[in-house]
Structures are given as C-alpha cells and as structure tokens.
N, C-alpha and C positions, 0 to 999 in steps of 0.2 A: 735400615741399620746396615752397617758395614761389618761383615763377618770374616775374620781371618782364620784359616785352618792350616796348621802345621802338621804335615803328614797326610798323604792321600791314599793310604792303604785301604783295607776293608772298612775300618772304623771311620777314618777321616773322609774317605771317598764317599761312603754312604751318608755321612753328615752333609757333605757338599751337595750330593745329588738330591737329598731330601729337602734341603733348604731351598735349592733352586726350583724344585718341582712344586713346593707347597707354599712358598712365601715370595715376597717381593724384595728380599734382602739381596744385597750385593755380596758376592763371595770371592775373596782372594785366597788362593791356595798356594802351598809350597811343599814340594817333595824333592828329595835328593835324586830321584830317578827321572831322567829326562823324558823317557817314553811315557811314564805316568803323567807327567805334566802336559805332554802333547795330547794324550787321550782325554784328559780332564777338560782341556780347552775345547777340543773338537766336539765332545759330546755335550758341552754346555754345563758341566758340573761346576765350573768356576768361571768367573768373569775376567780373571786375569791373575797374574803372579803376585803373591804377597812379597813385597820388597821393603827395604828400609825406608823408602820414601812414603809408601802408603800405610805402613804399619801404624804410625801415629793417628791415622784416621779411623782405625778399627774401633768399633764399639764393643765387640765381643771377639775374643780370641780363643780358639779351641786347639789345644796341644794333643794331637792324636798320634803320638810316637811313644817309643819305649821310655821307661822312667829316666834312665841316664841321659837320653837325648833330650827329653823334655826339660830336665833341670839345666842342661848345658845351653839349650836355646834361650831359656829365660835369663840365665846369667849373662848371656851375650847381648840380648836385645832389651833388657829391662828399661834402659834409659829412653828407649824409643816408644815405649807403651804409654799411651795417654793416661793421665790420672783419672779420667772419666771412664776408662775401659774396664771391662770384666774379663779376666783370664780364667779359663777352666781347663784343667788337665783331664784327659780321659784315660789315664793309665790304669792298669789292672791291680796295682797295689797303691796304698795311700800313705802309709807312714813315711816311707823313704822319700816320697815325692813332696808331700805337704811340708815335711820337716825342713826341706831345703828351699822350696819356692815361697812359702808363706812369709818368712822374714824379708825376702827380697821385695815382695809386693808391699809389705808394710813400710819398708824403708823408702820405696819409690812412690808410694801413695795411690797405687791402683788397686782395684778390688780383685781378689783371687779366691777361688773355691775349688776344692778337689772334687772330681767327678769320675764316674765309672758307668758307662752304658751296659746294661745287662742284656746284651745281644751279641751274636757272633755266628761264624760259620767255621767249619774245619779247614776251609781253604781261604787264604788271605789274599791281599793285593787289591789294587783298584779294579781289576777286571772282574772280580767277584763281588764288588760293592753294589749296592742297590738303594734306590730311594725308599724301599719298603722294609729295610732291615730292622728298623726300630718300631715298626707298627706293633702296638700292644705291649711294648717292653717297659721295664722300670729303669729309671735313671737315678743312680745313687749320687747324692751330694753330701759333702762333709763340711757344713758351715762351722765357723768359729766365732770368737768374740768380736771380730770386725765385720761380720756378716749382718747386714740390715735387711729388714723386710722388703724394702723396695728392690734390692738385688734379687732376692728369692722370687718375688713376683715377676720380675723381668725374665729370669731363667725359667720359671714355670711356664710362662706364656710361650717362650721360645721352644722349649723341648716338647711341650704338648702340640705345638703347631707342626712339628716335623714328625709326629707319629707316636711319641712315647705315651703310654697310658697313665703313668703316675710318676711322682718323685718319691724317693725313699731317702730319709735323712739319717746320717750315721756319723760316728766319729772315725777318724782314720784307724784307730786301734780296733774298734768293733768291726769295721769293714774288713780289715786284713784277717782277723780271727775267723770270721764267718766265711769269707771267700776262700780261705785255705781248705775248708771242707766242701763248699758247694761247687767250686770250680777247679782249684789246683789239684786236690786229691783225685778228682775224677780223671784229670789228664794224666797224672802219674800212673793211676791204676790201669787206664786204657793202654798206655805205652808198655807197661809191664805185661799185661795180659796177652797182647798180640805177639809177644816174643816166643810163645810156645812153638815148638817144631810143628805141631798139629795145625797151626794157622796156615801153613803152606799146603796142607792136604785137605782143606775143609770144603773144597768145591763139591756142591751137591749135598752137603751136610749142614749148611748154615742158613739161617733165616734172620728174623728180626733181632733175636738176642745177640748174635754175633755182630750184626751191624751196629746195634746200639752200644755194645761194649767197646768196639774198636773205632768208632767214628772220630773221636777227638785224638786218637793216636797220630792222626795226620796233622801234626802241629809244626809250628815254626820253632825249631829247637833253640835258636839263638834268643828269641824273645822270651820263651818260656823258662829258659835257664835263668835269665835276669829276673823274671817275676818270682820264680821259686826261691832264688837266693835272697831276694829282698824280703821274703816272707818266711824264711827258713825256720824260725822259731815256732810259729803256729803250724806250719806245714809238717814239721817233724812230729809234733804232738798228734796231729791227725793220722799220720802214717803209723805211729806206735799203736793207736787205738785200732786201726784197721788190721794191722798185723796180729794183734791180740785176738781179735774176733776171728780172723782167718784160722788161727791156730786152734781155736775152739772147734771149728768145723773139721779141721784136719784130725784132731784127736778123736772126735766122734766117729769119723770114717775109719781111721786106723784100728779102733777098737770094735768096729761094727756095732756101735751103740745106737740102735734105732731110736730109742726113747729120747736120748740127748739130742740127736740130730733133728728129730721132729720138733723138739722144743726150741732149738735154735732157729729153725725155719719159720716156726709160728711167731717167734719173737720178732723176726725180721719183717714178716707180713704185717704184724700189728704195728710195728714202728712206722712202716710205710703208710698205713692207714691214718696214723696220727699225724704224720708229717704232711700228708696231702700232696698236691702237685701232680704233674703228669708222670 
C-alpha cells in the first residue's frame, strides 16, 4: 500500500516511523520544514517526498497537521486524490474539520473519515516522534453515511498493525464534547496552574504531583489556540464547571469548614474511582 502523510511532526512523524518499522508499505511524506524532510529521509521514516505526481498513487492519505492547514491542503489537492483512496485527518477537533472536508470528499468521490490518535507527548516535532508512540493507544474514527464496512476493516488492519490497541467510533460532535474535558481542559488547567509565582520557587519542594500538573503546560501555543477556538463552545462549558467546583473548595477553605472540605475531597476520590483510568 502507498501511504501519504502530510505533516511530519510528532503525530505524522510517529505514523511514518511506525509504518516503516512494522509494515511493508511505501511512505511518502510532506512537511513545510526542510530540515524535517531531510531527517525523515535520512532515518528511513519516509521513502520519498509526497508530490502532486505521486499523490494520485496513494491508497491511504493521513493529514497530520492543524485543522486549518488540513482543510486548506484538501481544498488545494482534492482533484489529485484517487477515487479509490482513503483520506484520514488526524486533527484534535472534528466538527470544524469534518464539516469542511466531508463535502469535498463526497464531491470528488474518494473516501474520507475523521480520525484522532489518542497519544502524544508534551514535546512536539519530528525529533520527538517515535515508532512506539501509538503502542496500546486508542484510535478514534468518526464514520458517516458514506463509510462502508470494507473501509473500516482496511483502517482497522492498518492502525492495529502500527501499534494501536483498538478503534473507538464516535460522531464529530461527541468527540469534541468529550475531548474538551479529557484533553483540552487539562491543557488549560496546567497552563493556568504553572503561572503561580511559587512555580519559580518550588525547587526541592516538588515531586510527582507538580510534575503531573505541569507536564502539558509545555504546549505549542499556536496549535492549541486553534484547537481551543474550534471547540470553544464545549470547552467553555467545561471551564465553567471546573471554576464552579474550584469555588466550592475556595469557599470551604475561606470559612475553615472542615466538614465541607472533607466531603468535597471524598466526592472527588469517589468520582475518580468510578471514572477509572490511570
């Protein structure tokens, strides 16, 4: 199979490395950064550059760039995508992307499905990508009325081959609503938390809790601004809920109300036990 990957940062670079390490597929990659392209070729993550000439030969195309860039690339290159090809975007929001790309795919006749790999690191870029990034991870897909079982079987085999543990199916709306809580709210909370003046004085006073709370504050502000604004409605709802809960803790502390504080902490512990996870 010929696989084209647009964007060779952490996500696209890891896709390329994993495909080359675990399958016999040919990978053509494209990135706006010349150094990234050179590194990708030298380390064997790609077999060559994705061009207008070989794009029609791609069986699977993965768009691993920001939402706006993914939409712009498809708008520009849709005529060169083979009708037998499958296009999957790997963007962190789905409504804004699927809403623009799906009509183009339907008009041009190629298969398209929204995707979001549930894996990442606080440091981006090709230099931080790895063939094992997706080991044990979940791959979210958002099928629609045009999606057939053969397409899903093809994608299932591909993603499981490169390390994913399972596929999760969702609608673009459900994806964005849940991801606002599980990912985007965590990034905003971490960014706000680390702004305390005490963060600069914490040496010798911090351990796992500080590390866990601040890890994702080391983010790409341009990318996350785009993701946050594309999902602003659901994200503001989650922020309102968080602020309401924080104010409950604040009120209990200000009034030195041990019973209420104990109750709030127990409720949080119980909710964590119910939610499961790490």
